[in-house]
N, CA, C and O atoms as a Maestro MAE file, in Angstrom:
{
 s_m_m2io_version
 :::
 2.0.0
}

f_m_ct {
 s_m_title
 :::
 protein
 m_atom[336] {
  # First column is atom index #
  i_m_mmod_type
  r_m_x_coord
  r_m_y_coord
  r_m_z_coord
  i_m_residue_number
  s_m_chain_name
  s_m_pdb_residue_name
  s_m_pdb_atom_name
  i_m_atomic_number
  :::
  1 25 103.715 97.087 96.588 1 A "UNK " " N  " 7
  2 3 102.679 96.380 97.305 1 A "UNK " " CA " 6
  3 2 101.318 96.705 96.714 1 A "UNK " " C  " 6
  4 15 101.144 97.759 96.102 1 A "UNK " " O  " 8
  5 25 100.352 95.811 96.889 2 A "UNK " " N  " 7
  6 3 99.029 96.012 96.327 2 A "UNK " " CA " 6
  7 2 98.330 97.274 96.877 2 A "UNK " " C  " 6
  8 15 97.676 98.007 96.136 2 A "UNK " " O  " 8
  9 25 98.484 97.502 98.168 3 A "UNK " " N  " 7
  10 3 97.854 98.693 98.777 3 A "UNK " " CA " 6
  11 2 98.439 99.970 98.166 3 A "UNK " " C  " 6
  12 15 97.711 100.910 97.849 3 A "UNK " " O  " 8
  13 25 99.734 99.986 98.010 4 A "UNK " " N  " 7
  14 3 100.411 101.140 97.377 4 A "UNK " " CA " 6
  15 2 99.858 101.417 95.990 4 A "UNK " " C  " 6
  16 15 99.560 102.557 95.637 4 A "UNK " " O  " 8
  17 25 99.728 100.358 95.219 5 A "UNK " " N  " 7
  18 3 99.200 100.486 93.834 5 A "UNK " " CA " 6
  19 2 97.785 101.019 93.857 5 A "UNK " " C  " 6
  20 15 97.456 101.872 93.033 5 A "UNK " " O  " 8
  21 25 96.941 100.570 94.743 6 A "UNK " " N  " 7
  22 3 95.589 101.017 94.866 6 A "UNK " " CA " 6
  23 2 95.603 102.455 95.249 6 A "UNK " " C  " 6
  24 15 94.842 103.227 94.666 6 A "UNK " " O  " 8
  25 25 96.435 102.893 96.214 7 A "UNK " " N  " 7
  26 3 96.455 104.286 96.601 7 A "UNK " " CA " 6
  27 2 96.958 105.164 95.446 7 A "UNK " " C  " 6
  28 15 96.402 106.234 95.201 7 A "UNK " " O  " 8
  29 25 97.953 104.743 94.772 8 A "UNK " " N  " 7
  30 3 98.475 105.527 93.593 8 A "UNK " " CA " 6
  31 2 97.353 105.607 92.545 8 A "UNK " " C  " 6
  32 15 97.147 106.666 91.953 8 A "UNK " " O  " 8
  33 25 96.638 104.525 92.312 9 A "UNK " " N  " 7
  34 3 95.554 104.562 91.387 9 A "UNK " " CA " 6
  35 2 94.495 105.633 91.782 9 A "UNK " " C  " 6
  36 15 93.966 106.353 90.936 9 A "UNK " " O  " 8
  37 25 94.226 105.698 93.060 10 A "UNK " " N  " 7
  38 3 93.212 106.719 93.505 10 A "UNK " " CA " 6
  39 2 93.749 108.153 93.335 10 A "UNK " " C  " 6
  40 15 93.023 109.061 92.932 10 A "UNK " " O  " 8
  41 25 95.003 108.319 93.645 11 A "UNK " " N  " 7
  42 3 95.598 109.640 93.421 11 A "UNK " " CA " 6
  43 2 95.585 110.029 91.916 11 A "UNK " " C  " 6
  44 15 95.305 111.175 91.563 11 A "UNK " " O  " 8
  45 25 95.888 109.062 91.064 12 A "UNK " " N  " 7
  46 3 95.853 109.366 89.622 12 A "UNK " " CA " 6
  47 2 94.451 109.686 89.196 12 A "UNK " " C  " 6
  48 15 94.264 110.604 88.397 12 A "UNK " " O  " 8
  49 25 93.439 108.973 89.690 13 A "UNK " " N  " 7
  50 3 92.084 109.307 89.368 13 A "UNK " " CA " 6
  51 2 91.714 110.684 89.861 13 A "UNK " " C  " 6
  52 15 91.001 111.404 89.161 13 A "UNK " " O  " 8
  53 25 92.156 111.076 91.010 14 A "UNK " " N  " 7
  54 3 91.957 112.443 91.518 14 A "UNK " " CA " 6
  55 2 92.545 113.457 90.550 14 A "UNK " " C  " 6
  56 15 91.898 114.449 90.213 14 A "UNK " " O  " 8
  57 25 93.749 113.214 90.113 15 A "UNK " " N  " 7
  58 3 94.349 114.132 89.133 15 A "UNK " " CA " 6
  59 2 93.611 114.202 87.869 15 A "UNK " " C  " 6
  60 15 93.430 115.286 87.314 15 A "UNK " " O  " 8
  61 25 93.144 113.019 87.355 16 A "UNK " " N  " 7
  62 3 92.413 113.050 86.098 16 A "UNK " " CA " 6
  63 2 91.117 113.804 86.244 16 A "UNK " " C  " 6
  64 15 90.716 114.538 85.341 16 A "UNK " " O  " 8
  65 25 90.444 113.630 87.395 17 A "UNK " " N  " 7
  66 3 89.192 114.383 87.625 17 A "UNK " " CA " 6
  67 2 89.471 115.928 87.731 17 A "UNK " " C  " 6
  68 15 88.693 116.743 87.236 17 A "UNK " " O  " 8
  69 25 90.566 116.278 88.370 18 A "UNK " " N  " 7
  70 3 90.865 117.663 88.534 18 A "UNK " " CA " 6
  71 2 91.164 118.346 87.173 18 A "UNK " " C  " 6
  72 15 90.786 119.492 86.931 18 A "UNK " " O  " 8
  73 25 91.854 117.590 86.309 19 A "UNK " " N  " 7
  74 3 92.142 118.111 84.923 19 A "UNK " " CA " 6
  75 2 90.763 118.252 84.204 19 A "UNK " " C  " 6
  76 15 90.470 119.307 83.642 19 A "UNK " " O  " 8
  77 25 89.971 117.245 84.224 20 A "UNK " " N  " 7
  78 3 88.669 117.276 83.523 20 A "UNK " " CA " 6
  79 2 87.786 118.403 83.951 20 A "UNK " " C  " 6
  80 15 87.061 119.006 83.159 20 A "UNK " " O  " 8
  81 25 87.871 118.681 85.292 21 A "UNK " " N  " 7
  82 3 87.009 119.720 85.832 21 A "UNK " " CA " 6
  83 2 87.664 121.122 85.764 21 A "UNK " " C  " 6
  84 15 87.045 122.127 86.113 21 A "UNK " " O  " 8
  85 25 88.907 121.156 85.313 22 A "UNK " " N  " 7
  86 3 89.602 122.446 85.286 22 A "UNK " " CA " 6
  87 2 89.916 122.987 86.701 22 A "UNK " " C  " 6
  88 15 90.051 124.195 86.894 22 A "UNK " " O  " 8
  89 25 90.026 122.085 87.669 23 A "UNK " " N  " 7
  90 3 90.271 122.476 89.086 23 A "UNK " " CA " 6
  91 2 91.777 122.494 89.301 23 A "UNK " " C  " 6
  92 15 92.387 121.472 89.616 23 A "UNK " " O  " 8
  93 25 92.352 123.646 89.130 24 A "UNK " " N  " 7
  94 3 93.803 123.757 89.236 24 A "UNK " " CA " 6
  95 2 94.260 123.612 90.642 24 A "UNK " " C  " 6
  96 15 95.369 123.121 90.853 24 A "UNK " " O  " 8
  97 25 93.497 123.998 91.623 25 A "UNK " " N  " 7
  98 3 93.912 123.837 93.015 25 A "UNK " " CA " 6
  99 2 94.002 122.390 93.440 25 A "UNK " " C  " 6
  100 15 94.944 121.975 94.117 25 A "UNK " " O  " 8
  101 25 92.961 121.600 93.013 26 A "UNK " " N  " 7
  102 3 92.951 120.170 93.256 26 A "UNK " " CA " 6
  103 2 94.160 119.528 92.548 26 A "UNK " " C  " 6
  104 15 94.839 118.682 93.131 26 A "UNK " " O  " 8
  105 25 94.427 119.928 91.296 27 A "UNK " " N  " 7
  106 3 95.550 119.366 90.563 27 A "UNK " " CA " 6
  107 2 96.847 119.699 91.244 27 A "UNK " " C  " 6
  108 15 97.739 118.853 91.314 27 A "UNK " " O  " 8
  109 25 96.984 120.942 91.764 28 A "UNK " " N  " 7
  110 3 98.162 121.349 92.490 28 A "UNK " " CA " 6
  111 2 98.413 120.434 93.715 28 A "UNK " " C  " 6
  112 15 99.552 120.055 93.987 28 A "UNK " " O  " 8
  113 25 97.362 120.095 94.426 29 A "UNK " " N  " 7
  114 3 97.467 119.248 95.614 29 A "UNK " " CA " 6
  115 2 97.888 117.858 95.212 29 A "UNK " " C  " 6
  116 15 98.766 117.268 95.842 29 A "UNK " " O  " 8
  117 25 97.288 117.337 94.195 30 A "UNK " " N  " 7
  118 3 97.603 115.999 93.728 30 A "UNK " " CA " 6
  119 2 99.075 115.923 93.318 30 A "UNK " " C  " 6
  120 15 99.785 114.989 93.694 30 A "UNK " " O  " 8
  121 25 99.544 116.954 92.513 31 A "UNK " " N  " 7
  122 3 100.924 116.943 92.042 31 A "UNK " " CA " 6
  123 2 101.890 117.083 93.255 31 A "UNK " " C  " 6
  124 15 102.938 116.440 93.311 31 A "UNK " " O  " 8
  125 25 101.513 117.908 94.175 32 A "UNK " " N  " 7
  126 3 102.367 118.058 95.398 32 A "UNK " " CA " 6
  127 2 102.480 116.699 96.145 32 A "UNK " " C  " 6
  128 15 103.582 116.299 96.522 32 A "UNK " " O  " 8
  129 25 101.412 116.033 96.346 33 A "UNK " " N  " 7
  130 3 101.407 114.743 97.015 33 A "UNK " " CA " 6
  131 2 102.232 113.718 96.259 33 A "UNK " " C  " 6
  132 15 103.007 112.972 96.857 33 A "UNK " " O  " 8
  133 25 102.070 113.683 94.981 34 A "UNK " " N  " 7
  134 3 102.788 112.745 94.154 34 A "UNK " " CA " 6
  135 2 104.342 113.130 94.164 34 A "UNK " " C  " 6
  136 15 105.199 112.247 94.186 34 A "UNK " " O  " 8
  137 25 104.647 114.431 94.148 35 A "UNK " " N  " 7
  138 3 106.048 114.851 94.202 35 A "UNK " " CA " 6
  139 2 106.754 114.306 95.477 35 A "UNK " " C  " 6
  140 15 107.893 113.842 95.428 35 A "UNK " " O  " 8
  141 25 106.060 114.381 96.562 36 A "UNK " " N  " 7
  142 3 106.602 113.873 97.865 36 A "UNK " " CA " 6
  143 2 106.798 112.414 97.784 36 A "UNK " " C  " 6
  144 15 107.885 111.940 98.112 36 A "UNK " " O  " 8
  145 25 105.800 111.638 97.359 37 A "UNK " " N  " 7
  146 3 105.884 110.207 97.328 37 A "UNK " " CA " 6
  147 2 106.951 109.749 96.328 37 A "UNK " " C  " 6
  148 15 107.716 108.824 96.601 37 A "UNK " " O  " 8
  149 25 106.990 110.408 95.172 38 A "UNK " " N  " 7
  150 3 107.965 109.981 94.134 38 A "UNK " " CA " 6
  151 2 109.407 110.296 94.563 38 A "UNK " " C  " 6
  152 15 110.339 109.596 94.170 38 A "UNK " " O  " 8
  153 25 109.583 111.344 95.364 39 A "UNK " " N  " 7
  154 3 110.901 111.644 95.874 39 A "UNK " " CA " 6
  155 2 111.354 110.562 96.796 39 A "UNK " " C  " 6
  156 15 112.516 110.163 96.724 39 A "UNK " " O  " 8
  157 25 110.504 110.054 97.669 40 A "UNK " " N  " 7
  158 3 110.829 108.958 98.564 40 A "UNK " " CA " 6
  159 2 111.157 107.652 97.784 40 A "UNK " " C  " 6
  160 15 111.904 106.802 98.267 40 A "UNK " " O  " 8
  161 25 110.567 107.517 96.547 41 A "UNK " " N  " 7
  162 3 110.822 106.323 95.785 41 A "UNK " " CA " 6
  163 2 112.005 106.517 94.826 41 A "UNK " " C  " 6
  164 15 112.342 105.605 94.072 41 A "UNK " " O  " 8
  165 25 112.633 107.689 94.850 42 A "UNK " " N  " 7
  166 3 113.837 107.908 94.053 42 A "UNK " " CA " 6
  167 2 113.530 108.082 92.573 42 A "UNK " " C  " 6
  168 15 114.380 107.805 91.728 42 A "UNK " " O  " 8
  169 25 112.311 108.543 92.248 43 A "UNK " " N  " 7
  170 3 111.930 108.770 90.837 43 A "UNK " " CA " 6
  171 2 112.105 110.241 90.488 43 A "UNK " " C  " 6
  172 15 111.118 110.967 90.368 43 A "UNK " " O  " 8
  173 25 113.336 110.687 90.326 44 A "UNK " " N  " 7
  174 3 113.644 112.047 90.151 44 A "UNK " " CA " 6
  175 2 113.018 112.672 88.878 44 A "UNK " " C  " 6
  176 15 112.568 113.817 88.924 44 A "UNK " " O  " 8
  177 25 112.986 111.963 87.787 45 A "UNK " " N  " 7
  178 3 112.355 112.558 86.614 45 A "UNK " " CA " 6
  179 2 110.838 112.806 86.835 45 A "UNK " " C  " 6
  180 15 110.314 113.827 86.391 45 A "UNK " " O  " 8
  181 25 110.173 111.922 87.484 46 A "UNK " " N  " 7
  182 3 108.762 112.071 87.762 46 A "UNK " " CA " 6
  183 2 108.608 113.189 88.844 46 A "UNK " " C  " 6
  184 15 107.610 113.909 88.823 46 A "UNK " " O  " 8
  185 25 109.552 113.339 89.762 47 A "UNK " " N  " 7
  186 3 109.501 114.436 90.755 47 A "UNK " " CA " 6
  187 2 109.533 115.758 90.007 47 A "UNK " " C  " 6
  188 15 108.785 116.677 90.341 47 A "UNK " " O  " 8
  189 25 110.407 115.868 88.981 48 A "UNK " " N  " 7
  190 3 110.502 117.132 88.229 48 A "UNK " " CA " 6
  191 2 109.196 117.409 87.506 48 A "UNK " " C  " 6
  192 15 108.763 118.561 87.458 48 A "UNK " " O  " 8
  193 25 108.568 116.415 86.955 49 A "UNK " " N  " 7
  194 3 107.294 116.573 86.269 49 A "UNK " " CA " 6
  195 2 106.219 116.961 87.251 49 A "UNK " " C  " 6
  196 15 105.387 117.810 86.931 49 A "UNK " " O  " 8
  197 25 106.197 116.372 88.447 50 A "UNK " " N  " 7
  198 3 105.241 116.739 89.480 50 A "UNK " " CA " 6
  199 2 105.463 118.180 89.944 50 A "UNK " " C  " 6
  200 15 104.500 118.909 90.184 50 A "UNK " " O  " 8
  201 25 106.722 118.589 90.071 51 A "UNK " " N  " 7
  202 3 106.997 119.950 90.547 51 A "UNK " " CA " 6
  203 2 106.553 120.945 89.498 51 A "UNK " " C  " 6
  204 15 105.972 121.970 89.855 51 A "UNK " " O  " 8
  205 25 106.791 120.700 88.243 52 A "UNK " " N  " 7
  206 3 106.386 121.593 87.162 52 A "UNK " " CA " 6
  207 2 104.868 121.697 87.127 52 A "UNK " " C  " 6
  208 15 104.311 122.790 87.021 52 A "UNK " " O  " 8
  209 25 104.189 120.519 87.220 53 A "UNK " " N  " 7
  210 3 102.702 120.517 87.219 53 A "UNK " " CA " 6
  211 2 102.156 121.358 88.405 53 A "UNK " " C  " 6
  212 15 101.231 122.156 88.259 53 A "UNK " " O  " 8
  213 25 102.757 121.142 89.536 54 A "UNK " " N  " 7
  214 3 102.353 121.878 90.746 54 A "UNK " " CA " 6
  215 2 102.497 123.369 90.565 54 A "UNK " " C  " 6
  216 15 101.586 124.136 90.879 54 A "UNK " " O  " 8
  217 25 103.658 123.782 90.053 55 A "UNK " " N  " 7
  218 3 103.964 125.210 89.829 55 A "UNK " " CA " 6
  219 2 103.005 125.832 88.772 55 A "UNK " " C  " 6
  220 15 102.518 126.948 88.959 55 A "UNK " " O  " 8
  221 25 102.749 125.123 87.697 56 A "UNK " " N  " 7
  222 3 101.852 125.621 86.632 56 A "UNK " " CA " 6
  223 2 100.427 125.819 87.221 56 A "UNK " " C  " 6
  224 15 99.767 126.832 86.993 56 A "UNK " " O  " 8
  225 25 100.002 124.806 87.979 57 A "UNK " " N  " 7
  226 3 98.656 124.841 88.560 57 A "UNK " " CA " 6
  227 2 98.536 126.003 89.571 57 A "UNK " " C  " 6
  228 15 97.505 126.672 89.631 57 A "UNK " " O  " 8
  229 25 99.619 126.236 90.375 58 A "UNK " " N  " 7
  230 3 99.641 127.337 91.306 58 A "UNK " " CA " 6
  231 2 99.569 128.696 90.655 58 A "UNK " " C  " 6
  232 15 99.032 129.660 91.200 58 A "UNK " " O  " 8
  233 25 100.158 128.729 89.416 59 A "UNK " " N  " 7
  234 3 100.186 130.021 88.678 59 A "UNK " " CA " 6
  235 2 98.988 130.158 87.793 59 A "UNK " " C  " 6
  236 15 98.947 131.088 86.987 59 A "UNK " " O  " 8
  237 25 97.967 129.255 87.893 60 A "UNK " " N  " 7
  238 3 96.759 129.274 87.061 60 A "UNK " " CA " 6
  239 2 97.051 129.197 85.572 60 A "UNK " " C  " 6
  240 15 96.308 129.752 84.763 60 A "UNK " " O  " 8
  241 25 98.160 128.490 85.195 61 A "UNK " " N  " 7
  242 3 98.555 128.311 83.819 61 A "UNK " " CA " 6
  243 2 97.870 126.918 83.420 61 A "UNK " " C  " 6
  244 15 98.518 125.874 83.492 61 A "UNK " " O  " 8
  245 25 96.634 126.941 83.027 62 A "UNK " " N  " 7
  246 3 95.846 125.758 82.788 62 A "UNK " " CA " 6
  247 2 96.468 124.874 81.785 62 A "UNK " " C  " 6
  248 15 96.690 123.695 82.062 62 A "UNK " " O  " 8
  249 25 96.773 125.398 80.585 63 A "UNK " " N  " 7
  250 3 97.276 124.544 79.531 63 A "UNK " " CA " 6
  251 2 98.620 123.877 79.904 63 A "UNK " " C  " 6
  252 15 98.844 122.708 79.591 63 A "UNK " " O  " 8
  253 25 99.508 124.636 80.574 64 A "UNK " " N  " 7
  254 3 100.786 124.087 80.986 64 A "UNK " " CA " 6
  255 2 100.576 123.060 82.072 64 A "UNK " " C  " 6
  256 15 101.263 122.039 82.091 64 A "UNK " " O  " 8
  257 25 99.622 123.307 82.997 65 A "UNK " " N  " 7
  258 3 99.356 122.344 84.124 65 A "UNK " " CA " 6
  259 2 98.794 121.071 83.490 65 A "UNK " " C  " 6
  260 15 99.169 119.972 83.897 65 A "UNK " " O  " 8
  261 25 97.926 121.191 82.526 66 A "UNK " " N  " 7
  262 3 97.353 120.011 81.901 66 A "UNK " " CA " 6
  263 2 98.388 119.201 81.190 66 A "UNK " " C  " 6
  264 15 98.423 117.977 81.316 66 A "UNK " " O  " 8
  265 25 99.245 119.874 80.433 67 A "UNK " " N  " 7
  266 3 100.343 119.202 79.752 67 A "UNK " " CA " 6
  267 2 101.300 118.538 80.711 67 A "UNK " " C  " 6
  268 15 101.779 117.432 80.457 67 A "UNK " " O  " 8
  269 25 101.590 119.230 81.850 68 A "UNK " " N  " 7
  270 3 102.380 118.651 82.919 68 A "UNK " " CA " 6
  271 2 101.805 117.418 83.453 68 A "UNK " " C  " 6
  272 15 102.504 116.420 83.630 68 A "UNK " " O  " 8
  273 25 100.470 117.453 83.734 69 A "UNK " " N  " 7
  274 3 99.752 116.285 84.240 69 A "UNK " " CA " 6
  275 2 99.853 115.077 83.290 69 A "UNK " " C  " 6
  276 15 100.022 113.933 83.712 69 A "UNK " " O  " 8
  277 25 99.746 115.381 82.025 70 A "UNK " " N  " 7
  278 3 99.791 114.279 81.015 70 A "UNK " " CA " 6
  279 2 101.164 113.604 81.076 70 A "UNK " " C  " 6
  280 15 101.260 112.377 81.031 70 A "UNK " " O  " 8
  281 25 102.218 114.404 81.177 71 A "UNK " " N  " 7
  282 3 103.574 113.871 81.299 71 A "UNK " " CA " 6
  283 2 103.767 113.093 82.610 71 A "UNK " " C  " 6
  284 15 104.258 111.964 82.625 71 A "UNK " " O  " 8
  285 25 103.363 113.743 83.700 72 A "UNK " " N  " 7
  286 3 103.504 113.111 85.053 72 A "UNK " " CA " 6
  287 2 102.672 111.822 85.083 72 A "UNK " " C  " 6
  288 15 103.177 110.821 85.592 72 A "UNK " " O  " 8
  289 25 101.477 111.779 84.591 73 A "UNK " " N  " 7
  290 3 100.551 110.669 84.596 73 A "UNK " " CA " 6
  291 2 101.249 109.487 83.843 73 A "UNK " " C  " 6
  292 15 101.275 108.354 84.323 73 A "UNK " " O  " 8
  293 25 101.787 109.794 82.691 74 A "UNK " " N  " 7
  294 3 102.460 108.731 81.926 74 A "UNK " " CA " 6
  295 2 103.631 108.190 82.737 74 A "UNK " " C  " 6
  296 15 103.781 106.971 82.815 74 A "UNK " " O  " 8
  297 25 104.434 108.991 83.318 75 A "UNK " " N  " 7
  298 3 105.589 108.520 84.090 75 A "UNK " " CA " 6
  299 2 105.186 107.690 85.275 75 A "UNK " " C  " 6
  300 15 105.781 106.643 85.526 75 A "UNK " " O  " 8
  301 25 104.201 108.125 86.003 76 A "UNK " " N  " 7
  302 3 103.725 107.348 87.162 76 A "UNK " " CA " 6
  303 2 103.105 106.030 86.761 76 A "UNK " " C  " 6
  304 15 103.411 104.995 87.354 76 A "UNK " " O  " 8
  305 25 102.245 106.047 85.770 77 A "UNK " " N  " 7
  306 3 101.643 104.833 85.315 77 A "UNK " " CA " 6
  307 2 102.677 103.826 84.775 77 A "UNK " " C  " 6
  308 15 102.542 102.616 84.961 77 A "UNK " " O  " 8
  309 25 103.696 104.351 84.112 78 A "UNK " " N  " 7
  310 3 104.793 103.445 83.663 78 A "UNK " " CA " 6
  311 2 105.527 102.870 84.782 78 A "UNK " " C  " 6
  312 15 105.837 101.679 84.784 78 A "UNK " " O  " 8
  313 25 105.830 103.700 85.779 79 A "UNK " " N  " 7
  314 3 106.526 103.204 86.999 79 A "UNK " " CA " 6
  315 2 105.731 102.104 87.685 79 A "UNK " " C  " 6
  316 15 106.261 101.053 88.045 79 A "UNK " " O  " 8
  317 25 104.452 102.379 87.854 80 A "UNK " " N  " 7
  318 3 103.603 101.369 88.532 80 A "UNK " " CA " 6
  319 2 103.471 100.078 87.706 80 A "UNK " " C  " 6
  320 15 103.485 98.974 88.250 80 A "UNK " " O  " 8
  321 25 103.342 100.242 86.382 81 A "UNK " " N  " 7
  322 3 103.268 99.046 85.552 81 A "UNK " " CA " 6
  323 2 104.526 98.193 85.551 81 A "UNK " " C  " 6
  324 15 104.484 96.988 85.302 81 A "UNK " " O  " 8
  325 25 105.661 98.857 85.839 82 A "UNK " " N  " 7
  326 3 106.899 98.145 85.940 82 A "UNK " " CA " 6
  327 2 107.154 97.503 87.276 82 A "UNK " " C  " 6
  328 15 108.199 96.899 87.519 82 A "UNK " " O  " 8
  329 25 106.176 97.649 88.129 83 A "UNK " " N  " 7
  330 3 106.301 96.995 89.439 83 A "UNK " " CA " 6
  331 2 106.764 97.909 90.541 83 A "UNK " " C  " 6
  332 15 107.079 97.464 91.645 83 A "UNK " " O  " 8
  333 25 106.807 99.209 90.232 84 A "UNK " " N  " 7
  334 3 107.248 100.200 91.215 84 A "UNK " " CA " 6
  335 2 106.235 100.478 92.294 84 A "UNK " " C  " 6
  336 15 106.486 101.293 93.181 84 A "UNK " " O  " 8
  :::
 }
 m_bond[335] {
  # First column is bond index #
  i_m_from
  i_m_to
  i_m_order
  :::
  1 1 2 1
  2 2 3 1
  3 3 4 2
  4 3 5 1
  5 5 6 1
  6 6 7 1
  7 7 8 2
  8 7 9 1
  9 9 10 1
  10 10 11 1
  11 11 12 2
  12 11 13 1
  13 13 14 1
  14 14 15 1
  15 15 16 2
  16 15 17 1
  17 17 18 1
  18 18 19 1
  19 19 20 2
  20 19 21 1
  21 21 22 1
  22 22 23 1
  23 23 24 2
  24 23 25 1
  25 25 26 1
  26 26 27 1
  27 27 28 2
  28 27 29 1
  29 29 30 1
  30 30 31 1
  31 31 32 2
  32 31 33 1
  33 33 34 1
  34 34 35 1
  35 35 36 2
  36 35 37 1
  37 37 38 1
  38 38 39 1
  39 39 40 2
  40 39 41 1
  41 41 42 1
  42 42 43 1
  43 43 44 2
  44 43 45 1
  45 45 46 1
  46 46 47 1
  47 47 48 2
  48 47 49 1
  49 49 50 1
  50 50 51 1
  51 51 52 2
  52 51 53 1
  53 53 54 1
  54 54 55 1
  55 55 56 2
  56 55 57 1
  57 57 58 1
  58 58 59 1
  59 59 60 2
  60 59 61 1
  61 61 62 1
  62 62 63 1
  63 63 64 2
  64 63 65 1
  65 65 66 1
  66 66 67 1
  67 67 68 2
  68 67 69 1
  69 69 70 1
  70 70 71 1
  71 71 72 2
  72 71 73 1
  73 73 74 1
  74 74 75 1
  75 75 76 2
  76 75 77 1
  77 77 78 1
  78 78 79 1
  79 79 80 2
  80 79 81 1
  81 81 82 1
  82 82 83 1
  83 83 84 2
  84 83 85 1
  85 85 86 1
  86 86 87 1
  87 87 88 2
  88 87 89 1
  89 89 90 1
  90 90 91 1
  91 91 92 2
  92 91 93 1
  93 93 94 1
  94 94 95 1
  95 95 96 2
  96 95 97 1
  97 97 98 1
  98 98 99 1
  99 99 100 2
  100 99 101 1
  101 101 102 1
  102 102 103 1
  103 103 104 2
  104 103 105 1
  105 105 106 1
  106 106 107 1
  107 107 108 2
  108 107 109 1
  109 109 110 1
  110 110 111 1
  111 111 112 2
  112 111 113 1
  113 113 114 1
  114 114 115 1
  115 115 116 2
  116 115 117 1
  117 117 118 1
  118 118 119 1
  119 119 120 2
  120 119 121 1
  121 121 122 1
  122 122 123 1
  123 123 124 2
  124 123 125 1
  125 125 126 1
  126 126 127 1
  127 127 128 2
  128 127 129 1
  129 129 130 1
  130 130 131 1
  131 131 132 2
  132 131 133 1
  133 133 134 1
  134 134 135 1
  135 135 136 2
  136 135 137 1
  137 137 138 1
  138 138 139 1
  139 139 140 2
  140 139 141 1
  141 141 142 1
  142 142 143 1
  143 143 144 2
  144 143 145 1
  145 145 146 1
  146 146 147 1
  147 147 148 2
  148 147 149 1
  149 149 150 1
  150 150 151 1
  151 151 152 2
  152 151 153 1
  153 153 154 1
  154 154 155 1
  155 155 156 2
  156 155 157 1
  157 157 158 1
  158 158 159 1
  159 159 160 2
  160 159 161 1
  161 161 162 1
  162 162 163 1
  163 163 164 2
  164 163 165 1
  165 165 166 1
  166 166 167 1
  167 167 168 2
  168 167 169 1
  169 169 170 1
  170 170 171 1
  171 171 172 2
  172 171 173 1
  173 173 174 1
  174 174 175 1
  175 175 176 2
  176 175 177 1
  177 177 178 1
  178 178 179 1
  179 179 180 2
  180 179 181 1
  181 181 182 1
  182 182 183 1
  183 183 184 2
  184 183 185 1
  185 185 186 1
  186 186 187 1
  187 187 188 2
  188 187 189 1
  189 189 190 1
  190 190 191 1
  191 191 192 2
  192 191 193 1
  193 193 194 1
  194 194 195 1
  195 195 196 2
  196 195 197 1
  197 197 198 1
  198 198 199 1
  199 199 200 2
  200 199 201 1
  201 201 202 1
  202 202 203 1
  203 203 204 2
  204 203 205 1
  205 205 206 1
  206 206 207 1
  207 207 208 2
  208 207 209 1
  209 209 210 1
  210 210 211 1
  211 211 212 2
  212 211 213 1
  213 213 214 1
  214 214 215 1
  215 215 216 2
  216 215 217 1
  217 217 218 1
  218 218 219 1
  219 219 220 2
  220 219 221 1
  221 221 222 1
  222 222 223 1
  223 223 224 2
  224 223 225 1
  225 225 226 1
  226 226 227 1
  227 227 228 2
  228 227 229 1
  229 229 230 1
  230 230 231 1
  231 231 232 2
  232 231 233 1
  233 233 234 1
  234 234 235 1
  235 235 236 2
  236 235 237 1
  237 237 238 1
  238 238 239 1
  239 239 240 2
  240 239 241 1
  241 241 242 1
  242 242 243 1
  243 243 244 2
  244 243 245 1
  245 245 246 1
  246 246 247 1
  247 247 248 2
  248 247 249 1
  249 249 250 1
  250 250 251 1
  251 251 252 2
  252 251 253 1
  253 253 254 1
  254 254 255 1
  255 255 256 2
  256 255 257 1
  257 257 258 1
  258 258 259 1
  259 259 260 2
  260 259 261 1
  261 261 262 1
  262 262 263 1
  263 263 264 2
  264 263 265 1
  265 265 266 1
  266 266 267 1
  267 267 268 2
  268 267 269 1
  269 269 270 1
  270 270 271 1
  271 271 272 2
  272 271 273 1
  273 273 274 1
  274 274 275 1
  275 275 276 2
  276 275 277 1
  277 277 278 1
  278 278 279 1
  279 279 280 2
  280 279 281 1
  281 281 282 1
  282 282 283 1
  283 283 284 2
  284 283 285 1
  285 285 286 1
  286 286 287 1
  287 287 288 2
  288 287 289 1
  289 289 290 1
  290 290 291 1
  291 291 292 2
  292 291 293 1
  293 293 294 1
  294 294 295 1
  295 295 296 2
  296 295 297 1
  297 297 298 1
  298 298 299 1
  299 299 300 2
  300 299 301 1
  301 301 302 1
  302 302 303 1
  303 303 304 2
  304 303 305 1
  305 305 306 1
  306 306 307 1
  307 307 308 2
  308 307 309 1
  309 309 310 1
  310 310 311 1
  311 311 312 2
  312 311 313 1
  313 313 314 1
  314 314 315 1
  315 315 316 2
  316 315 317 1
  317 317 318 1
  318 318 319 1
  319 319 320 2
  320 319 321 1
  321 321 322 1
  322 322 323 1
  323 323 324 2
  324 323 325 1
  325 325 326 1
  326 326 327 1
  327 327 328 2
  328 327 329 1
  329 329 330 1
  330 330 331 1
  331 331 332 2
  332 331 333 1
  333 333 334 1
  334 334 335 1
  335 335 336 2
  :::
 }
}
């Protein structure tokens, strides 16, 4: 639905801002929220990427969290582009 896509777009922007600012706690929250939503949508691979990003951010592993975000972001944007 259009509203869902707008909301996902906002969440993705929040994640991008968190990465750019080096705000690992904000990135952790974004990844956690995406993990929950993606699980409901049955996107298990993206759930795993969100979980890894969330864990890296919680452990203050900045490089790993950023790499996780890049992977997660690609998966979510691909899913949305395919009409998900």
